[in-house]
TORPA-4810 file (N, C-alpha, C, O; in nm, 3 decimals):
<nodes>
NODE_1_0.071_-0.120_0.008_-0.001_-0.004_-0.004_0.095_0.130_-0.006_0.192_0.135_0.069_M
NODE_2_0.070_0.216_-0.078_0.143_0.344_-0.086_0.144_0.428_0.036_0.036_0.448_0.093_P
NODE_3_0.253_0.480_0.082_0.267_0.557_0.190_0.154_0.663_0.194_0.090_0.680_0.298_K
NODE_4_0.128_0.736_0.082_0.047_0.842_0.076_-0.110_0.802_0.109_-0.196_0.878_0.153_W
NODE_5_-0.124_0.664_0.077_-0.272_0.616_0.103_-0.291_0.613_0.262_-0.402_0.642_0.306_W
NODE_6_-0.197_0.582_0.344_-0.216_0.556_0.482_-0.241_0.710_0.541_-0.320_0.726_0.634_S
NODE_7_-0.177_0.813_0.489_-0.184_0.950_0.534_-0.323_0.997_0.490_-0.377_1.079_0.565_Y
NODE_8_-0.398_0.953_0.370_-0.517_1.002_0.329_-0.613_0.964_0.428_-0.712_1.037_0.439_A
NODE_9_-0.600_0.851_0.509_-0.699_0.806_0.579_-0.708_0.880_0.721_-0.811_0.882_0.788_W
NODE_10_-0.591_0.937_0.757_-0.587_0.983_0.894_-0.679_1.092_0.924_-0.717_1.093_1.041_R
NODE_11_-0.726_1.187_0.848_-0.811_1.298_0.870_-0.963_1.231_0.876_-1.049_1.284_0.945_P
NODE_12_-0.989_1.119_0.805_-1.105_1.046_0.818_-1.125_0.983_0.950_-1.229_0.994_1.015_G
NODE_13_-1.015_0.915_0.990_-1.016_0.846_1.110_-1.025_0.936_1.241_-1.073_0.897_1.347_L
NODE_14_-0.974_1.060_1.219_-0.982_1.167_1.315_-1.113_1.214_1.340_-1.150_1.248_1.452_F
NODE_15_-1.194_1.219_1.228_-1.326_1.289_1.232_-1.418_1.177_1.293_-1.503_1.204_1.377_M
NODE_16_-1.395_1.042_1.242_-1.477_0.940_1.309_-1.458_0.928_1.446_-1.558_0.907_1.515_L
NODE_17_-1.334_0.940_1.507_-1.314_0.937_1.648_-1.379_1.049_1.721_-1.437_1.034_1.829_A
NODE_18_-1.363_1.180_1.648_-1.423_1.293_1.698_-1.567_1.289_1.730_-1.617_1.328_1.835_L
NODE_19_-1.635_1.231_1.618_-1.779_1.198_1.611_-1.823_1.100_1.726_-1.922_1.118_1.797_L
NODE_20_-1.740_0.998_1.735_-1.787_0.906_1.844_-1.766_0.960_1.978_-1.838_0.932_2.074_A
NODE_21_-1.665_1.039_1.981_-1.646_1.119_2.124_-1.767_1.198_2.157_-1.825_1.187_2.265_G
NODE_22_-1.804_1.280_2.057_-1.932_1.365_2.051_-2.067_1.281_2.098_-2.150_1.318_2.181_L
NODE_23_-2.067_1.172_2.032_-2.189_1.094_2.058_-2.196_1.049_2.208_-2.294_1.064_2.280_I
NODE_24_-2.068_0.987_2.248_-2.053_0.951_2.381_-2.084_1.048_2.478_-2.158_1.022_2.573_V
NODE_25_-2.026_1.175_2.457_-2.059_1.292_2.542_-2.198_1.314_2.542_-2.251_1.335_2.651_Y
NODE_26_-2.273_1.313_2.430_-2.414_1.364_2.437_-2.496_1.257_2.493_-2.599_1.291_2.551_W
NODE_27_-2.465_1.118_2.485_-2.530_1.028_2.558_-2.523_1.042_2.718_-2.621_1.026_2.791_V
NODE_28_-2.399_1.073_2.759_-2.362_1.094_2.907_-2.441_1.228_2.956_-2.504_1.234_3.062_L
NODE_29_-2.428_1.326_2.870_-2.508_1.444_2.908_-2.662_1.439_2.914_-2.731_1.504_2.992_L
NODE_30_-2.703_1.357_2.824_-2.862_1.331_2.812_-2.897_1.253_2.939_-2.990_1.294_3.007_H
NODE_31_-2.825_1.139_2.977_-2.836_1.080_3.101_-2.827_1.155_3.234_-2.906_1.136_3.327_A
NODE_32_-2.729_1.239_3.235_-2.715_1.314_3.342_-2.846_1.434_3.354_-2.887_1.476_3.462_S
NODE_33_-2.894_1.473_3.232_-3.009_1.559_3.236_-3.133_1.477_3.296_-3.207_1.520_3.385_H
NODE_34_-3.143_1.362_3.237_-3.264_1.272_3.286_-3.252_1.272_3.442_-3.343_1.321_3.509_I
NODE_35_-3.139_1.217_3.502_-3.111_1.205_3.630_-3.140_1.336_3.712_-3.206_1.330_3.816_R
NODE_36_-3.092_1.450_3.664_-3.128_1.579_3.729_-3.264_1.605_3.727_-3.320_1.647_3.829_M
NODE_37_-3.339_1.582_3.601_-3.480_1.624_3.610_-3.561_1.525_3.702_-3.660_1.563_3.764_R
NODE_38_-3.521_1.411_3.706_-3.599_1.317_3.797_-3.572_1.344_3.939_-3.656_1.319_4.025_E
NODE_39_-3.446_1.397_3.969_-3.429_1.451_4.106_-3.504_1.558_4.143_-3.552_1.565_4.256_Q
NODE_40_-3.523_1.658_4.045_-3.588_1.784_4.059_-3.740_1.741_4.075_-3.811_1.796_4.160_V
NODE_41_-3.785_1.644_3.994_-3.930_1.610_4.004_-3.953_1.567_4.128_-4.051_1.611_4.188_T
NODE_42_-3.861_1.466_4.191_-3.899_1.398_4.302_-3.896_1.504_4.431_-3.972_1.491_4.527_A
NODE_43_-3.802_1.605_4.419_-3.800_1.712_4.526_-3.919_1.797_4.516_-3.969_1.850_4.615_N
NODE_44_-3.964_1.812_4.400_-4.084_1.917_4.392_-4.213_1.838_4.439_-4.296_1.899_4.506_T
NODE_45_-4.235_1.705_4.407_-4.340_1.628_4.463_-4.329_1.595_4.605_-4.431_1.558_4.662_Q
NODE_46_-4.214_1.603_4.672_-4.204_1.582_4.798_-4.222_1.720_4.868_-4.271_1.725_4.980_R
NODE_47_-4.184_1.827_4.804_-4.218_1.962_4.864_-4.375_1.987_4.854_-4.433_2.043_4.947_L
NODE_48_-4.441_1.946_4.744_-4.572_1.968_4.736_-4.665_1.881_4.827_-4.778_1.921_4.858_A
NODE_49_-4.612_1.758_4.869_-4.678_1.676_4.957_-4.651_1.733_5.097_-4.739_1.717_5.182_G
NODE_50_-4.540_1.796_5.128_-4.529_1.862_5.261_-4.596_1.965_5.284_-4.641_1.985_5.397_Q
NODE_51_-4.617_2.055_5.177_-4.686_2.179_5.162_-4.839_2.128_5.181_-4.909_2.186_5.263_T
NODE_52_-4.882_2.037_5.116_-5.023_2.001_5.113_-5.066_1.947_5.262_-5.175_1.970_5.315_A
NODE_53_-4.961_1.872_5.320_-4.984_1.816_5.457_-4.987_1.933_5.567_-5.058_1.931_5.667_E
NODE_54_-4.893_2.040_5.530_-4.907_2.161_5.631_-5.042_2.222_5.618_-5.107_2.259_5.715_A
NODE_55_-5.084_2.233_5.489_-5.214_2.306_5.463_-5.331_2.237_5.544_-5.406_2.300_5.618_L
NODE_56_-5.337_2.107_5.523_-5.431_2.022_5.583_-5.428_2.032_5.731_-5.534_2.040_5.793_A
NODE_57_-5.307_2.030_5.793_-5.302_2.059_5.941_-5.363_2.165_5.983_-5.453_2.165_6.067_L
NODE_58_-5.302_2.290_5.910_-5.349_2.418_5.949_-5.503_2.423_5.945_-5.567_2.457_6.045_Q
NODE_59_-5.566_2.387_5.823_-5.709_2.398_5.819_-5.801_2.320_5.917_-5.907_2.358_5.966_M
NODE_60_-5.728_2.186_5.936_-5.791_2.092_6.038_-5.794_2.155_6.176_-5.891_2.150_6.252_N
NODE_61_-5.664_2.223_6.206_-5.678_2.284_6.346_-5.771_2.415_6.357_-5.818_2.448_6.466_T
NODE_62_-5.794_2.484_6.245_-5.884_2.593_6.248_-6.027_2.536_6.261_-6.101_2.581_6.349_A
NODE_63_-6.070_2.442_6.179_-6.193_2.388_6.174_-6.227_2.307_6.300_-6.342_2.283_6.336_V
NODE_64_-6.127_2.272_6.357_-6.161_2.173_6.485_-6.182_2.271_6.597_-6.267_2.239_6.680_R
NODE_65_-6.120_2.385_6.614_-6.144_2.478_6.702_-6.287_2.538_6.706_-6.352_2.561_6.808_T
NODE_66_-6.325_2.559_6.578_-6.465_2.600_6.561_-6.574_2.488_6.595_-6.681_2.515_6.650_L
NODE_67_-6.537_2.367_6.557_-6.629_2.271_6.582_-6.639_2.248_6.727_-6.751_2.224_6.773_D
NODE_68_-6.540_2.253_6.803_-6.526_2.253_6.950_-6.653_2.342_7.008_-6.741_2.301_7.084_F
NODE_69_-6.636_2.478_6.950_-6.729_2.567_7.011_-6.884_2.532_6.973_-6.977_2.557_7.050_F
NODE_70_-6.903_2.469_6.837_-7.033_2.439_6.809_-7.071_2.325_6.897_-7.187_2.333_6.936_T
NODE_71_-6.998_2.211_6.945_-7.046_2.121_7.025_-7.083_2.170_7.172_-7.179_2.127_7.236_Q
NODE_72_-6.995_2.265_7.217_-7.020_2.299_7.357_-7.148_2.391_7.358_-7.237_2.382_7.443_H
NODE_73_-7.146_2.483_7.252_-7.270_2.563_7.263_-7.395_2.489_7.225_-7.500_2.539_7.267_L
NODE_74_-7.403_2.389_7.161_-7.511_2.293_7.118_-7.554_2.228_7.251_-7.674_2.220_7.280_S
NODE_75_-7.463_2.183_7.327_-7.492_2.110_7.445_-7.550_2.226_7.565_-7.639_2.200_7.646_W
NODE_76_-7.483_2.349_7.558_-7.528_2.444_7.655_-7.672_2.493_7.611_-7.750_2.516_7.703_L
NODE_77_-7.712_2.511_7.494_-7.845_2.541_7.449_-7.952_2.460_7.512_-8.062_2.504_7.543_W
NODE_78_-7.909_2.331_7.530_-8.024_2.241_7.591_-8.041_2.260_7.742_-8.134_2.205_7.802_L
NODE_79_-7.956_2.335_7.800_-7.964_2.357_7.933_-8.067_2.468_7.980_-8.091_2.493_8.098_Q
NODE_80_-8.122_2.530_7.873_-8.210_2.617_7.886_-8.177_2.746_7.977_-8.264_2.801_8.045_N
NODE_81_-8.048_2.786_7.973_-8.003_2.886_8.037_-7.971_2.991_7.941_-7.860_2.987_7.888_D
NODE_82_-8.051_3.082_7.910_-8.014_3.177_7.787_-7.900_3.282_7.826_-7.812_3.318_7.748_L
NODE_83_-7.911_3.317_7.938_-7.798_3.409_7.993_-7.655_3.341_7.975_-7.561_3.394_7.915_A
NODE_84_-7.654_3.226_8.031_-7.525_3.143_8.020_-7.477_3.115_7.871_-7.360_3.127_7.834_A
NODE_85_-7.582_3.078_7.790_-7.552_3.052_7.659_-7.512_3.181_7.580_-7.422_3.173_7.496_F
NODE_86_-7.571_3.289_7.604_-7.537_3.422_7.547_-7.396_3.462_7.578_-7.319_3.502_7.490_D
NODE_87_-7.360_3.449_7.721_-7.221_3.466_7.744_-7.116_3.382_7.694_-7.004_3.426_7.669_K
NODE_88_-7.149_3.264_7.679_-7.063_3.164_7.609_-7.036_3.189_7.466_-6.923_3.177_7.418_A
NODE_89_-7.142_3.225_7.397_-7.147_3.239_7.241_-7.060_3.396_7.228_-6.983_3.411_7.133_A
NODE_90_-7.076_3.482_7.307_-6.998_3.608_7.299_-6.868_3.573_7.331_-6.777_3.628_7.269_L
NODE_91_-6.838_3.479_7.428_-6.692_3.438_7.454_-6.612_3.381_7.351_-6.492_3.403_7.332_T
NODE_92_-6.696_3.296_7.277_-6.647_3.221_7.167_-6.603_3.310_7.058_-6.498_3.292_6.996_A
NODE_93_-6.699_3.420_7.034_-6.686_3.509_6.919_-6.555_3.591_6.961_-6.468_3.606_6.875_I
NODE_94_-6.539_3.645_7.086_-6.416_3.725_7.117_-6.287_3.649_7.128_-6.181_3.708_7.108_S
NODE_95_-6.290_3.515_7.161_-6.184_3.436_7.178_-6.106_3.418_7.047_-5.983_3.409_7.049_T
NODE_96_-6.184_3.412_6.921_-6.126_3.396_6.798_-6.081_3.535_6.746_-6.129_3.634_6.801_L
NODE_97_-5.991_3.551_6.644_-5.948_3.671_6.582_-6.065_3.755_6.541_-6.160_3.697_6.490_P
NODE_98_-6.068_3.894_6.559_-6.177_3.981_6.513_-6.232_3.958_6.375_-6.161_3.945_6.275_P
NODE_99_-6.359_3.953_6.378_-6.431_3.917_6.255_-6.435_3.780_6.183_-6.489_3.754_6.075_N
NODE_100_-6.356_3.682_6.279_-6.365_3.565_6.236_-6.508_3.500_6.235_-6.553_3.445_6.134_A
NODE_101_-6.576_3.509_6.353_-6.713_3.453_6.367_-6.802_3.573_6.359_-6.810_3.647_6.457_V
NODE_102_-6.867_3.597_6.254_-6.968_3.699_6.233_-7.090_3.717_6.338_-7.129_3.818_6.397_I
NODE_103_-7.137_3.586_6.340_-7.248_3.576_6.457_-7.270_3.421_6.474_-7.237_3.332_6.395_H
NODE_104_-7.339_3.411_6.604_-7.390_3.283_6.640_-7.535_3.274_6.659_-7.587_3.357_6.734_V
NODE_105_-7.610_3.184_6.600_-7.744_3.175_6.589_-7.773_3.039_6.613_-7.698_2.944_6.592_A
NODE_106_-7.915_3.036_6.668_-7.986_2.893_6.688_-8.127_2.892_6.620_-8.199_2.992_6.618_V
NODE_107_-8.161_2.772_6.564_-8.290_2.771_6.507_-8.376_2.667_6.593_-8.326_2.580_6.663_T
NODE_108_-8.507_2.690_6.576_-8.586_2.569_6.635_-8.588_2.448_6.526_-8.517_2.455_6.426_D
NODE_109_-8.663_2.351_6.547_-8.691_2.238_6.474_-8.736_2.270_6.331_-8.707_2.193_6.239_A
NODE_110_-8.807_2.382_6.311_-8.862_2.411_6.180_-8.776_2.515_6.098_-8.811_2.559_5.988_T
NODE_111_-8.661_2.547_6.164_-8.572_2.648_6.081_-8.585_2.774_6.124_-8.508_2.854_6.072_G
NODE_112_-8.675_2.821_6.219_-8.684_2.978_6.245_-8.578_3.013_6.344_-8.550_2.933_6.434_K
NODE_113_-8.520_3.121_6.333_-8.400_3.180_6.418_-8.468_3.191_6.558_-8.577_3.247_6.568_I
NODE_114_-8.413_3.145_6.651_-8.475_3.168_6.792_-8.374_3.237_6.873_-8.405_3.289_6.980_V
NODE_115_-8.262_3.241_6.829_-8.151_3.322_6.896_-8.048_3.368_6.795_-8.017_3.306_6.693_Y
NODE_116_-7.997_3.486_6.834_-7.897_3.539_6.731_-7.807_3.637_6.824_-7.861_3.726_6.890_S
NODE_117_-7.663_3.613_6.825_-7.574_3.695_6.907_-7.588_3.851_6.869_-7.542_3.939_6.941_S
NODE_118_-7.653_3.874_6.753_-7.669_4.018_6.705_-7.773_4.074_6.785_-7.774_4.196_6.800_F
NODE_119_-7.860_4.002_6.839_-7.992_4.048_6.903_-8.004_4.037_7.047_-8.109_4.061_7.107_E
NODE_120_-7.889_4.000_7.107_-7.872_3.984_7.254_-7.960_3.859_7.298_-8.018_3.854_7.407_G
NODE_121_-7.964_3.767_7.212_-8.040_3.636_7.265_-8.205_3.629_7.195_-8.279_3.531_7.205_G
NODE_122_-8.234_3.733_7.138_-8.371_3.739_7.090_-8.378_3.689_6.943_-8.281_3.710_6.870_R
NODE_123_-8.490_3.624_6.895_-8.510_3.581_6.755_-8.499_3.707_6.670_-8.551_3.812_6.710_G
NODE_124_-8.424_3.699_6.540_-8.428_3.811_6.471_-8.545_3.816_6.374_-8.603_3.716_6.331_T
NODE_125_-8.574_3.940_6.344_-8.694_3.953_6.239_-8.662_4.040_6.135_-8.588_4.137_6.151_K
NODE_126_-8.717_4.008_6.020_-8.675_4.071_5.885_-8.821_4.110_5.837_-8.909_4.026_5.822_Q
NODE_127_-8.838_4.245_5.814_-8.967_4.285_5.758_-9.080_4.252_5.852_-9.192_4.224_5.807_S
NODE_128_-9.055_4.254_5.977_-9.151_4.224_6.057_-9.183_4.072_6.103_-9.251_4.043_6.202_G
NODE_129_-9.124_3.982_6.017_-9.147_3.855_6.030_-9.026_3.780_6.085_-8.916_3.829_6.060_L
NODE_130_-9.032_3.667_6.156_-8.911_3.591_6.206_-8.840_3.544_6.091_-8.901_3.498_5.995_P
NODE_131_-8.708_3.553_6.094_-8.616_3.491_6.007_-8.603_3.350_6.008_-8.567_3.293_6.111_V
NODE_132_-8.633_3.274_5.883_-8.611_3.132_5.878_-8.514_3.097_5.771_-8.498_3.160_5.667_T
NODE_133_-8.444_2.979_5.814_-8.358_2.928_5.717_-8.391_2.790_5.675_-8.305_2.714_5.632_I
NODE_134_-8.516_2.756_5.688_-8.581_2.623_5.656_-8.535_2.570_5.525_-8.518_2.450_5.504_A
NODE_135_-8.516_2.671_5.429_-8.481_2.634_5.292_-8.335_2.615_5.244_-8.298_2.577_5.133_D
NODE_136_-8.258_2.650_5.355_-8.107_2.639_5.334_-8.065_2.504_5.362_-8.116_2.432_5.448_R
NODE_137_-7.956_2.469_5.277_-7.903_2.337_5.274_-7.837_2.304_5.422_-7.842_2.191_5.470_E
NODE_138_-7.778_2.408_5.485_-7.716_2.373_5.608_-7.802_2.344_5.726_-7.757_2.298_5.831_H
NODE_139_-7.945_2.377_5.699_-8.046_2.346_5.798_-8.103_2.208_5.751_-8.112_2.116_5.833_F
NODE_140_-8.139_2.193_5.624_-8.191_2.061_5.573_-8.117_1.937_5.606_-8.172_1.833_5.644_Q
NODE_141_-7.990_1.952_5.588_-7.899_1.848_5.607_-7.912_1.777_5.753_-7.901_1.656_5.770_V
NODE_142_-7.939_1.878_5.860_-7.949_1.834_5.984_-8.103_1.789_6.017_-8.124_1.697_6.095_H
NODE_143_-8.190_1.848_5.964_-8.334_1.809_5.972_-8.352_1.665_5.917_-8.437_1.589_5.962_A
NODE_144_-8.275_1.635_5.826_-8.299_1.494_5.753_-8.196_1.392_5.810_-8.188_1.279_5.763_N
NODE_145_-8.125_1.432_5.903_-8.026_1.345_5.971_-8.085_1.256_6.065_-8.201_1.278_6.100_A
NODE_146_-8.020_1.156_6.113_-8.059_1.064_6.231_-8.002_1.090_6.343_-8.034_1.021_6.440_D
NODE_147_-7.909_1.192_6.357_-7.837_1.226_6.477_-7.769_1.348_6.451_-7.783_1.411_6.347_G
NODE_148_-7.680_1.388_6.564_-7.605_1.514_6.553_-7.492_1.491_6.467_-7.433_1.383_6.464_P
NODE_149_-7.454_1.616_6.381_-7.339_1.594_6.295_-7.301_1.743_6.253_-7.384_1.834_6.251_L
NODE_150_-7.172_1.756_6.222_-7.101_1.879_6.186_-7.105_1.887_6.037_-7.066_1.798_5.961_F
NODE_151_-7.160_2.015_5.998_-7.163_2.038_5.858_-7.097_2.174_5.825_-7.092_2.257_5.916_F
NODE_152_-7.045_2.204_5.704_-6.989_2.319_5.651_-7.053_2.349_5.516_-7.055_2.272_5.420_I
NODE_153_-7.098_2.458_5.519_-7.200_2.520_5.405_-7.089_2.562_5.294_-6.968_2.569_5.313_S
NODE_154_-7.156_2.588_5.183_-7.087_2.670_5.077_-7.115_2.819_5.128_-7.200_2.849_5.212_E
NODE_155_-7.023_2.914_5.059_-7.042_3.038_5.084_-7.169_3.102_5.050_-7.211_3.097_4.935_P
NODE_156_-7.237_3.168_5.151_-7.369_3.229_5.129_-7.388_3.363_5.177_-7.310_3.405_5.262_I
NODE_157_-7.493_3.444_5.129_-7.512_3.555_5.179_-7.608_3.548_5.299_-7.728_3.527_5.283_M
NODE_158_-7.547_3.569_5.433_-7.629_3.531_5.544_-7.744_3.640_5.552_-7.733_3.759_5.520_A
NODE_159_-7.855_3.575_5.600_-7.974_3.665_5.612_-7.992_3.741_5.728_-8.076_3.831_5.734_R
NODE_160_-7.904_3.705_5.838_-7.893_3.795_5.967_-7.796_3.906_5.945_-7.833_4.021_5.966_I
NODE_161_-7.660_3.877_5.901_-7.565_3.957_5.893_-7.547_4.050_5.755_-7.483_4.155_5.741_S
NODE_162_-7.624_3.976_5.661_-7.611_4.029_5.505_-7.448_4.028_5.477_-7.404_4.132_5.429_N
NODE_163_-7.368_3.938_5.497_-7.240_3.922_5.477_-7.226_3.793_5.409_-7.313_3.707_5.422_R
NODE_164_-7.115_3.773_5.333_-7.089_3.645_5.276_-7.007_3.572_5.380_-6.906_3.624_5.427_H
NODE_165_-7.047_3.457_5.416_-7.005_3.377_5.525_-6.998_3.224_5.481_-7.051_3.187_5.376_T
NODE_166_-6.935_3.140_5.562_-6.942_2.992_5.543_-7.022_2.948_5.678_-6.984_2.992_5.786_V
NODE_167_-7.105_2.883_5.673_-7.192_2.835_5.788_-7.149_2.716_5.842_-7.162_2.611_5.779_Q
NODE_168_-7.091_2.721_5.968_-7.046_2.587_6.029_-7.170_2.560_6.131_-7.207_2.640_6.216_L
NODE_169_-7.228_2.437_6.108_-7.345_2.410_6.193_-7.342_2.276_6.244_-7.277_2.188_6.187_T
NODE_170_-7.411_2.254_6.352_-7.432_2.139_6.426_-7.574_2.109_6.469_-7.640_2.203_6.515_R
NODE_171_-7.628_1.992_6.459_-7.766_1.962_6.482_-7.775_1.962_6.642_-7.684_1.915_6.711_G
NODE_172_-7.879_2.014_6.691_-7.898_2.001_6.837_-8.017_1.905_6.866_-8.133_1.926_6.831_I
NODE_173_-7.978_1.811_6.926_-8.055_1.682_6.946_-8.075_1.670_7.104_-7.981_1.686_7.182_W
NODE_174_-8.197_1.643_7.141_-8.221_1.597_7.287_-8.251_1.464_7.280_-8.368_1.434_7.254_D
NODE_175_-8.156_1.362_7.302_-8.193_1.229_7.293_-8.198_1.208_7.149_-8.108_1.249_7.076_G
NODE_176_-8.316_1.135_7.100_-8.357_1.115_6.958_-8.447_1.227_6.903_-8.505_1.214_6.795_E
NODE_177_-8.458_1.335_6.978_-8.545_1.441_6.929_-8.474_1.564_6.863_-8.395_1.630_6.930_H
NODE_178_-8.499_1.595_6.737_-8.415_1.712_6.678_-8.487_1.851_6.737_-8.608_1.873_6.730_F
NODE_179_-8.400_1.927_6.789_-8.450_2.051_6.836_-8.396_2.179_6.765_-8.422_2.289_6.815_R
NODE_180_-8.327_2.171_6.655_-8.284_2.267_6.575_-8.143_2.255_6.538_-8.090_2.144_6.545_G
NODE_181_-8.075_2.361_6.497_-7.917_2.381_6.465_-7.867_2.483_6.546_-7.932_2.573_6.599_I
NODE_182_-7.726_2.461_6.555_-7.646_2.567_6.611_-7.570_2.627_6.478_-7.519_2.544_6.401_L
NODE_183_-7.562_2.756_6.450_-7.509_2.818_6.348_-7.384_2.911_6.378_-7.400_3.012_6.446_V
NODE_184_-7.274_2.883_6.334_-7.150_2.985_6.352_-7.121_3.018_6.201_-7.077_2.941_6.116_M
NODE_185_-7.157_3.153_6.188_-7.126_3.214_6.073_-6.984_3.261_6.063_-6.951_3.358_6.131_A
NODE_186_-6.898_3.202_5.986_-6.761_3.225_5.989_-6.725_3.303_5.851_-6.766_3.264_5.741_V
NODE_187_-6.650_3.408_5.869_-6.608_3.486_5.746_-6.509_3.391_5.663_-6.427_3.317_5.718_S
NODE_188_-6.526_3.402_5.529_-6.419_3.335_5.436_-6.295_3.394_5.456_-6.199_3.324_5.427_A
NODE_189_-6.273_3.508_5.500_-6.152_3.573_5.500_-6.084_3.515_5.620_-5.961_3.508_5.613_E
NODE_190_-6.150_3.469_5.739_-6.073_3.408_5.843_-6.021_3.274_5.807_-5.915_3.234_5.855_Y
NODE_191_-6.093_3.202_5.723_-6.042_3.066_5.675_-5.918_3.105_5.580_-5.823_3.028_5.567_L
NODE_192_-5.922_3.213_5.523_-5.808_3.252_5.430_-5.672_3.284_5.498_-5.564_3.273_5.439_A
NODE_193_-5.686_3.322_5.622_-5.564_3.352_5.702_-5.493_3.228_5.730_-5.370_3.232_5.733_T
NODE_194_-5.557_3.115_5.752_-5.494_2.995_5.775_-5.410_2.953_5.645_-5.296_2.909_5.652_A
NODE_195_-5.477_2.972_5.535_-5.397_2.938_5.406_-5.280_3.036_5.384_-5.174_2.998_5.334_L
NODE_196_-5.305_3.168_5.424_-5.181_3.247_5.394_-5.067_3.216_5.484_-4.955_3.244_5.442_K
NODE_197_-5.078_3.168_5.592_-4.977_3.113_5.684_-4.880_3.031_5.610_-4.760_3.041_5.635_A
NODE_198_-4.923_2.953_5.522_-4.861_2.867_5.427_-4.795_2.929_5.307_-4.677_2.914_5.275_I
NODE_199_-4.894_3.005_5.239_-4.861_3.080_5.133_-4.877_3.220_5.153_-4.988_3.270_5.136_F
NODE_200_-4.781_3.287_5.188_-4.779_3.440_5.236_-4.756_3.505_5.108_-4.803_3.618_5.102_P
NODE_201_-4.697_3.462_5.007_-4.671_3.537_4.884_-4.802_3.539_4.793_-4.866_3.437_4.769_D
NODE_202_-4.836_3.672_4.742_-4.965_3.678_4.680_-4.948_3.630_4.534_-5.044_3.631_4.457_S
NODE_203_-4.840_3.594_4.502_-4.811_3.541_4.357_-4.863_3.376_4.371_-4.896_3.314_4.270_T
NODE_204_-4.867_3.324_4.485_-4.919_3.192_4.493_-5.058_3.196_4.570_-5.088_3.282_4.652_D
NODE_205_-5.136_3.093_4.533_-5.269_3.099_4.599_-5.302_2.949_4.628_-5.295_2.859_4.544_A
NODE_206_-5.336_2.937_4.750_-5.415_2.810_4.810_-5.550_2.810_4.832_-5.591_2.905_4.899_A
NODE_207_-5.632_2.726_4.794_-5.773_2.730_4.800_-5.828_2.605_4.881_-5.776_2.494_4.891_S
NODE_208_-5.949_2.650_4.938_-6.015_2.533_5.013_-6.140_2.521_4.933_-6.212_2.617_4.906_L
NODE_209_-6.163_2.390_4.895_-6.282_2.353_4.826_-6.355_2.247_4.890_-6.296_2.171_4.967_V
NODE_210_-6.488_2.235_4.863_-6.566_2.125_4.916_-6.566_2.004_4.813_-6.511_2.013_4.703_N
NODE_211_-6.634_1.885_4.858_-6.640_1.779_4.774_-6.703_1.800_4.633_-6.681_1.722_4.541_E
NODE_212_-6.782_1.912_4.623_-6.831_1.942_4.488_-6.774_2.050_4.409_-6.830_2.106_4.315_R
NODE_213_-6.639_2.080_4.464_-6.536_2.164_4.395_-6.593_2.307_4.412_-6.559_2.385_4.322_G
NODE_214_-6.663_2.350_4.497_-6.692_2.487_4.533_-6.607_2.551_4.628_-6.588_2.508_4.741_V
NODE_215_-6.549_2.672_4.573_-6.457_2.727_4.671_-6.509_2.774_4.804_-6.617_2.833_4.800_Y
NODE_216_-6.453_2.757_4.915_-6.500_2.791_5.048_-6.406_2.909_5.083_-6.441_2.997_5.162_L
NODE_217_-6.293_2.908_5.025_-6.190_3.014_5.072_-6.071_3.019_4.997_-6.038_2.917_4.936_S
NODE_218_-6.000_3.118_4.992_-5.864_3.113_4.901_-5.774_3.220_4.967_-5.822_3.321_5.018_R
NODE_219_-5.637_3.191_4.964_-5.543_3.272_5.040_-5.541_3.419_4.988_-5.520_3.517_5.059_S
NODE_220_-5.566_3.420_4.851_-5.575_3.560_4.784_-5.667_3.555_4.667_-5.702_3.452_4.610_Y
NODE_221_-5.700_3.668_4.639_-5.798_3.705_4.545_-5.938_3.632_4.575_-6.010_3.583_4.488_Y
NODE_222_-5.961_3.632_4.692_-6.098_3.561_4.742_-6.222_3.608_4.672_-6.300_3.519_4.637_L
NODE_223_-6.251_3.724_4.647_-6.356_3.784_4.583_-6.377_3.731_4.436_-6.488_3.728_4.383_D
NODE_224_-6.262_3.690_4.378_-6.282_3.641_4.239_-6.336_3.486_4.233_-6.371_3.445_4.123_D
NODE_225_-6.343_3.412_4.330_-6.388_3.289_4.343_-6.491_3.252_4.428_-6.536_3.138_4.423_V
NODE_226_-6.536_3.337_4.508_-6.650_3.309_4.594_-6.775_3.296_4.504_-6.801_3.378_4.416_L
NODE_227_-6.854_3.182_4.532_-6.961_3.145_4.455_-6.931_3.067_4.321_-7.013_3.040_4.234_G
NODE_228_-6.799_3.036_4.322_-6.754_2.968_4.185_-6.711_2.820_4.227_-6.696_2.786_4.344_C
NODE_229_-6.692_2.735_4.113_-6.647_2.607_4.136_-6.518_2.599_4.052_-6.491_2.678_3.962_Q
NODE_230_-6.440_2.496_4.091_-6.294_2.483_4.022_-6.320_2.469_3.883_-6.228_2.514_3.814_T
NODE_231_-6.428_2.416_3.814_-6.444_2.424_3.677_-6.467_2.542_3.613_-6.477_2.544_3.490_Q
NODE_232_-6.479_2.671_3.701_-6.515_2.795_3.628_-6.656_2.820_3.642_-6.689_2.931_3.602_G
NODE_233_-6.754_2.743_3.692_-6.879_2.788_3.679_-6.919_2.871_3.829_-6.889_2.832_3.942_K
NODE_234_-6.985_2.979_3.796_-6.999_3.077_3.913_-7.163_3.087_3.927_-7.234_3.076_3.827_C
NODE_235_-7.206_3.104_4.032_-7.348_3.125_4.072_-7.369_3.248_4.156_-7.290_3.276_4.246_E
NODE_236_-7.473_3.323_4.130_-7.486_3.447_4.239_-7.525_3.390_4.366_-7.591_3.287_4.379_P
NODE_237_-7.476_3.472_4.473_-7.519_3.430_4.604_-7.672_3.446_4.624_-7.729_3.545_4.579_F
NODE_238_-7.731_3.358_4.684_-7.865_3.360_4.734_-7.897_3.441_4.860_-7.824_3.421_4.957_R
NODE_239_-7.995_3.528_4.872_-8.033_3.592_5.005_-8.110_3.500_5.084_-8.150_3.533_5.195_A
</nodes>
């Protein structure tokens, strides 16, 4: 083989070696990128899980505190001591942050309001007639139940306070007899404060929704979602 022929192959062999090296480098770089992406994804999922757990714990603490008050006040109502009940209701309201609980109310078994913290223990009237919430879901769920339970309504326009509130309610039962419900009207803004404790930045938003996808509260931009579902469907508040 002529000597010049062996020299002629050298540039080609060099290019082939360079190409092979580049291919190996690209494969190693791609594998490294995949490992980094998987690690970032795993870290993000772990952080999201920890954040969701913290949010659940925060909301659970807030709701359990409110439920404790509904249980105590429901029991106290059955003792037929209006002065003691009124004092306990006002104490519950003042114990929580300002404007957290808008008012406490009690209905009879027909849904008529027979106590309101707004009225110093008297039944509230509207246009000369007693206020009734017999048509409200948060009354009907108790009236149709077999025993006491705790219920959280969708945000509504409260008939007593004329404010947008979430109604935390508990049925009042005397043995097997339904006597009415205890209502704690809680501002959606109060529930939002628990969410803001985890998401303090307004560029992020954490939401509390019920099983039907209706927004109960949101850490920021609350007015934009009240009365709406996560699917985007919105309905006006009923009075």
